[in-house]
C-alpha positions in Angstrom: 11.6 -16.4 20.4 12.4 -17.7 17.0 10.6 -20.0 14.6 11.7 -22.0 11.6 10.4 -21.0 8.2 11.4 -22.4 4.9 12.6 -20.0 2.2 11.6 -21.2 -1.2 14.1 -21.0 -4.0 13.0 -20.8 -7.6 13.7 -23.9 -9.6 16.4 -22.5 -11.7 15.5 -24.6 -14.8 12.3 -22.6 -15.2 11.2 -19.0 -15.0 7.7 -18.0 -14.4 5.2 -15.3 -15.1 3.1 -14.7 -11.9 -0.1 -12.9 -12.7 -1.9 -12.2 -9.5 -4.8 -10.3 -8.1 -4.0 -7.7 -5.3 -6.6 -7.5 -2.6 -6.9 -10.8 -0.7 -3.9 -12.3 -2.5 -0.6 -10.4 -3.0 -1.5 -7.8 -0.4 -2.7 -10.4 2.1 -1.2 -13.2 4.2 1.4 -13.5 7.0 4.3 -11.1 6.9 7.0 -13.7 6.5 5.3 -15.1 3.4 4.9 -11.6 2.0 8.5 -10.8 2.6 9.7 -14.0 0.9 7.6 -13.3 -2.2 9.0 -9.7 -2.3 12.5 -11.0 -2.1 12.0 -13.5 -4.9 11.0 -10.8 -7.4 13.4 -8.2 -6.1 16.2 -10.6 -6.9 14.6 -11.3 -10.3 15.4 -15.0 -10.1 15.6 -16.6 -13.5 14.1 -13.5 -15.2 10.7 -14.1 -13.8 7.9 -11.6 -14.4 5.2 -10.2 -12.1 1.9 -9.0 -13.5 -0.8 -7.3 -11.3 -4.2 -8.3 -12.5 -6.8 -6.4 -10.5 -10.2 -4.9 -10.5 -8.8 -1.6 -9.2 -8.4 1.4 -11.4 -4.9 2.6 -12.1 -5.2 5.5 -9.8 -6.1 3.2 -6.9 -3.0 1.1 -7.6 -0.5 4.0 -7.2 -0.3 3.6 -3.4 0.6 0.0 -3.9 3.4 0.9 -6.3 4.9 3.2 -3.7 4.8 0.5 -1.0 8.3 -0.8 -0.5 6.9 -4.1 1.0 5.3 -5.0 -2.3 7.3 -6.2 -5.3 7.2 -3.9 -8.4 5.3 -5.4 -11.3 6.5 -5.6 -14.8 3.0 -5.1 -16.2 -0.3 -4.0 -14.8 -3.8 -5.2 -15.9 -6.3 -3.0 -14.1 -10.0 -2.1 -14.3 -10.9 -5.9 -14.5 -8.9 -6.2 -17.7 -9.8 -2.9 -19.4 -6.5 -1.2 -18.7 -3.0 -2.6 -19.6 0.2 -0.7 -18.9 3.8 -1.2 -18.2 4.6 -1.5 -14.5 7.6 0.9 -14.4 6.4 3.7 -16.7 2.6 3.2 -16.5 2.5 3.8 -20.3 0.0 1.9 -22.4 0.9 -1.5 -23.7 0.3 -1.0 -27.5 -1.5 -2.1 -29.5 -3.5 -4.0 -26.9 -4.8 -1.1 -24.9 -5.8 0.7 -28.1 -7.8 -2.4 -29.2 -9.6 -2.4 -25.8 -10.4 1.3 -26.1 -11.8 0.8 -29.6 -14.2 -1.8 -28.3 -15.6 0.5 -25.5 -18.7 2.5 -26.6 -17.9 5.2 -24.1 -18.8 5.8 -20.5 -21.5 8.4 -21.2 -23.3 6.2 -23.7 -23.3 3.3 -21.3 -24.6 5.4 -18.4 -27.4 6.8 -20.6 -28.4 3.3 -21.7 -28.5 2.1 -18.1 -30.3 5.1 -16.7 -33.7 3.3 -16.6 -32.3 0.7 -14.3 -32.5 2.9 -11.2 -31.4 0.1 -8.8 -27.9 0.3 -10.2 -25.7 2.3 -7.8 -22.6 3.7 -9.5 -19.3 3.0 -7.7 -17.2 6.1 -7.0 -13.9 4.3 -7.5 -11.6 5.4 -10.4 -12.6 3.4 -13.5 -11.6 3.5 -17.2 -13.2 1.7 -20.1 -15.7 0.2 -17.8 -18.7 1.2 -15.6 -18.9 -0.3 -12.2 -22.0 -0.5 -10.0 -23.3 -2.0 -6.7 -26.4 -4.2 -7.2 -28.2 -7.1 -5.6 -27.8 -10.3 -7.6 -31.5 -11.0 -7.9 -32.1 -7.7 -9.7 -29.9 -8.7 -12.6 -32.4 -9.8 -15.3 -32.6 -10.5 -19.0 -33.6 -7.0 -19.8 -30.4 -5.6 -18.3 -28.3 -8.2 -20.1 -30.0 -7.4 -23.4 -29.3 -3.6 -23.1 -25.7 -4.3 -22.2 -25.3 -6.7 -25.1 -26.7 -4.1 -27.5 -24.0 -1.7 -26.3 -21.4 -4.3 -27.4 -20.5 -5.0 -23.7 -20.9 -7.8 -21.2 -21.6 -8.1 -17.5 -19.4 -9.4 -14.7 -20.8 -9.9 -11.3 -18.7 -10.7 -8.2 -18.5 -10.7 -4.4 -22.3 -10.7 -4.3 -22.6 -6.9 -4.9 -20.1 -5.7 -7.6 -21.3 -5.4 -11.2 -18.9 -4.4 -14.0 -19.9 -3.4 -17.5 -17.0 -4.2 -19.8 -16.2 -4.2 -23.5 -17.2 -7.5 -25.0 -14.4 -10.0 -24.9 -12.5 -8.0 -22.2 -11.7 -9.4 -18.8 -8.9 -10.4 -16.6 -8.3 -13.7 -18.3 -8.7 -12.4 -21.9 -6.5 -9.4 -21.4 -3.8 -11.5 -19.7 -3.9 -14.0 -22.5 -3.6 -11.3 -25.2 -0.8 -9.6 -23.3 1.2 -12.9 -23.0 0.7 -13.6 -26.7 1.7 -10.1 -27.7 4.9 -10.4 -25.6 5.6 -13.9 -26.8 5.6 -15.3 -23.3 5.7 -19.1 -22.8 2.1 -19.7 -21.7 3.2 -22.9 -19.9 5.1 -20.6 -17.5 2.2 -18.5 -16.5 0.6 -18.9 -13.1 -2.5 -17.0 -12.1 -3.7 -16.2 -8.6 -7.2 -15.1 -7.5 -9.7 -15.1 -4.6 -13.0 -13.8 -6.0 -15.3 -14.6 -8.9 -14.0 -11.8 -11.1 -10.8 -13.8 -11.2 -12.5 -16.8 -12.7 -11.7 -15.9 -16.3 -8.0 -16.3 -15.6 -8.5 -19.9 -14.6 -10.5 -20.8 -17.8 -8.0 -19.9 -20.5 -5.5 -22.7 -19.8 -3.0 -21.2 -17.4 -1.8 -22.9 -14.2 -3.9 -21.4 -11.4 -3.8 -20.9 -7.6 -6.9 -20.1 -5.5 -5.7 -18.8 -2.2 -7.2 -19.7 1.2 -10.2 -17.7 2.2 -11.3 -17.3 -1.4 -15.0 -16.8 -2.2 -16.8 -20.2 -2.2 -18.3 -19.5 -5.7 -14.8 -19.2 -7.1 -13.7 -22.4 -5.3 -16.7 -24.3 -6.6 -16.2 -22.9 -10.2 -12.6 -24.1 -10.4 -12.9 -27.3 -8.5 -13.1 -29.3 -11.8 -11.0 -27.0 -13.9 -7.7 -28.5 -15.1 -4.6 -26.8 -13.6 -6.4 -25.1 -10.7 -4.8 -25.6 -7.3 -6.8 -24.7 -4.2 -4.3 -23.6 -1.5 -4.9 -23.6 2.2 -2.7 -20.6 3.1 -4.2 -17.2 2.8 -2.7 -14.4 0.6 1.0 -14.8 -0.1 1.2 -18.0 1.9 -1.2 -19.6 -0.5 0.7 -18.2 -3.4 3.9 -19.9 -2.1 2.1 -23.1 -1.5 0.8 -23.1 -5.1 4.2 -22.3 -6.6 5.7 -25.3 -4.6 2.8 -27.4 -5.9 3.8 -26.5 -9.5 7.4 -27.2 -8.7 8.4 -23.6 -9.4 9.7 -23.3 -5.9 11.5 -25.7 -3.5 11.7 -25.6 0.2 15.3 -26.7 0.6 16.7 -23.7 2.5 15.4 -23.3 6.0 16.0 -20.0 7.7 15.2 -18.7 11.2 12.8 -15.8 11.5 11.8 -14.1 14.7 8.2 -14.9 15.7 6.1 -11.9 15.1 2.5 -10.7 15.4 2.0 -11.5 19.1 2.6 -8.1 20.7 0.0 -6.9 23.1 1.2 -3.3 22.7 2.9 -1.7 19.7 4.8 1.6 20.3 5.5 3.7 17.2 8.0 6.4 18.0 10.7 8.3 16.0 13.5 7.1 18.3 14.5 3.7 19.6 14.5 3.2 23.4 18.3 3.1 23.1 20.9 5.1 21.2 23.0 3.2 18.6 26.7 4.0 18.1 28.7 3.8 14.9 30.2 0.4 15.9 26.7 -1.1 16.4 26.7 -0.9 20.2 24.1 0.8 22.4 24.1 3.5 25.1 21.4 5.0 27.3 19.2 7.4 25.3 19.6 11.1 26.1 15.9 12.1 26.4 15.7 15.7 27.7 12.0 15.4 28.6 12.0 11.9 29.9 9.5 10.6 27.4 11.3 7.4 26.6 11.5 6.2 30.3 7.8 7.0 30.6 6.9 5.0 27.5 9.1 2.1 28.7 7.1 1.9 31.9 4.3 0.4 29.8 6.5 -2.7 29.4 8.0 -2.9 33.0 5.7 -5.7 34.1 6.7 -8.0 31.3 4.1 -6.9 28.8 4.7 -8.4 25.3 5.3 -5.6 22.8 7.1 -4.1 19.9 8.8 -0.7 19.7 8.8 0.6 16.1 11.4 3.2 15.2 14.0 4.2 12.6 17.6 3.0 12.7 20.1 5.1 10.8 22.1 3.0 8.4 24.2 3.6 5.3 21.4 2.2 3.0 17.8 1.3 3.3 18.7 -2.4 2.7 21.8 -3.0 4.8 23.4 -6.4 4.8 23.1 -8.6 7.8 20.7 -6.2 9.4 18.5 -7.5 12.2 15.1 -5.9 12.1 13.9 -7.3 15.4 16.1 -7.0 18.4 15.6 -7.3 22.2 15.5 -4.0 24.0 16.6 -5.1 27.4 16.2 -8.8 28.2 16.5 -8.2 32.0 14.3 -5.2 32.5 11.8 -5.6 29.6 11.8 -9.4 29.0 9.1 -9.3 26.3 9.8 -6.1 24.5 11.5 -6.1 21.1 12.5 -3.2 18.9 11.4 -3.4 15.2 14.0 -1.3 13.5 13.3 0.4 10.2 16.6 1.2 8.3 16.8 4.7 7.1 19.7 6.7 5.7 20.9 10.0 7.2 19.2 11.8 4.3 15.9 10.1 5.1 16.1 11.0 8.8 17.0 14.6 8.0 14.3 15.0 5.5 11.4 13.4 7.4 12.2 13.8 11.1 14.3 17.0 11.2 12.6 18.9 8.4 9.1 17.6 7.5 7.9 16.4 10.9 9.1 19.5 12.8 7.7 21.9 10.3 4.4 20.0 10.1 3.8 19.2 13.8 5.9 21.9 15.6 5.7 25.0 13.4 
């Protein structure tokens, strides 16, 4: 079964700087939309830039940077704006980060000043140049605001439970604006993306903005009358693509066919495909000494809809004209497809023949 999906192409007369939150935005949405967005930035169309703007600490972003399904950022604004680094090297963006550091009174000083407010529960997530807590909104009072203000800091409350104490004048929007000015980016080319109230500051400094589907109602209400704020219907990456089309940065002129996905009743993840592949791309019956593959295939003998995920040895991890999703046996297993992950011979040898056997069968 195949479905038509339009592949947007960047309008070649303009580049863009996409500054997006991660959770609920770039890391969310249907897989085809996520794949399209990844391809757009992997091909570096029109020298566009990608900036992560997130509440996560830098340490919590590392798994995302190692995820091959997520495009690599050119810059990272982390800790709700309190950390600014280069995406490739993770080195500080100077002098911006030094200026933010100079405005921070110090974690210990902040914690000591807030110690009397026993209802503040410290978050255990990695955090730099900020202090993050869990708190009920009705407990945030003028006394707490006064103490924070005396520290030279300000409060940011979001998602009905998260409270961040940040250096005064520091936030997602302010740090993004300062970064773009320092790098001499065209501010008219910047598009920001968010889904929670801690993203609001990005929408109030004059950038084009996209609020993705499923966003927090308080954010939607806050930006409803903000100039240049587009409220998308699609969630995650689908909403990002909708917004970029709205701003005429993308067009939908090139339709492509993509296999329908996400409807499997059973997903089998195994180190081998249910058929052996030959060098010329053909198949042969697998040689399974213990009969495990025929046993696993029996789960799909009655027409159960499913996917079999396994590696396929290729010359590169990104082979040309490679079909990820292929039918296993249209006669015997009518609704079973193989989801092939292209790996090189070196990958297979390292993971399967060395690491896995040493780890699981010592």
